[in-house]
Residue, then its C-alpha position, 0 to 999 in steps of 0.5 A: m477524511f483521515k488525519t495523520g495518526s488517526a484510527g482510519n490510517v492505522i486500519a488502512a496500514l494494517c490492511n496493506i500488510f495483508f493486501p497491498g493497495l487495500g489501505q489506499l482503496i479504503q482511503g479512496r485513492l483508487l488509482l494508487a491502490i490499483f498500481l500498488f496491487i498490480f506491481v507488488t503482486l507481479g513482483y512477488w509472483f516473479w520472486f525467483l528473479v530476485f530483483p522484482a521481489i526486492i522492488a515489490a518488497l520496497l513498494h509493499l513497505f511504501s504502501i504501508i507507510n503511505a497509508a499510515t501517514y496519509k493526510s487528506n486535503d479535506 
C-alpha cells in the first residue's frame, strides 16, 4: 500500500504530529493506533508528574517516525 518515503507516509507522519496514532490509523494499523493514542494522551494528561510526560513525548516521536518509515508487506 505505502512505500517508504511515499506521499502516503508523509501525510501519515503529518497527521501524527497533531493526533498521535492517526497516521497509523490511516495506514490501516488499528491496534498500534489505539495503543499510541491512549498512552500518549494519558502521558500528556499527567504532564505534572514529569516522568509520564517524558514517556509520552518519546512515544509521540516514535509514532511520527514509525508512520514516516512504514513499509507495507503487500
